[in-house]
Steps between C-alpha positions, in 0.01 A plus 500: 500500500798274554569476132493879472755523780722247323469683171573831679811344661623377169440835330682690778795258475523573135496875570770472766707278278467729216615798711792308641605416142618862447796446719789256458479193722801350668550140584391538864182682411430228235540222750290679762217556245513145390470381852206739551331354183537146627373593843199668341429197292505272815263741681265511196503129462435451869200732476363269234498203738193640678313480169317207354434355160554715190549812702801337655631404147442861367682638811801271447526586130485873585772451767731310269437743214563802724827345607612427146410845385684665789806287436499605128459861600795466741717362229403793277594750782818323569619459142263693267471352154261446221495128586420559861229749408344231266535249793289729720230515232515127451453433864212753536333336205552146637367611847189656333440192297543256782281691745233566235500132403468390863209739556322345206493173697225646719274517193296231321413421145501771235606766750814298588574441130463873424710597798778261405491624135530860626790415722676331203425799276645737757809288537534484114480876483753549777731265327471687167570824680811354653615372165453852366720621775781288365456655159475853615 
């Protein structure tokens, strides 16, 4: 349940960030949003402290990934460019890989190997898609 809430929060932050991107952002709004992102990261990280073992590690990876994606999206909103758009995609791919890899640590043997291979395959595909963005 808690993971669903975290994923819902991440999805809603992407939606809000996407809607905000339609308007130009001034320097004060940029700074305020950046402060909000940092505060959100600190709160997310603090929520991880109550967890134990690998669940805590997964939570921390999700929190850091969410922060990095939000910062990349903020840069894209503040100064839209192809390079910032790719940076958003790169940060999302990195977060997905790091979290997936961490979740694999809960598994053993062949399941862990398969999970790790799948995480790597997903990362490789995401990187190929990002590379295609550069060409297109």
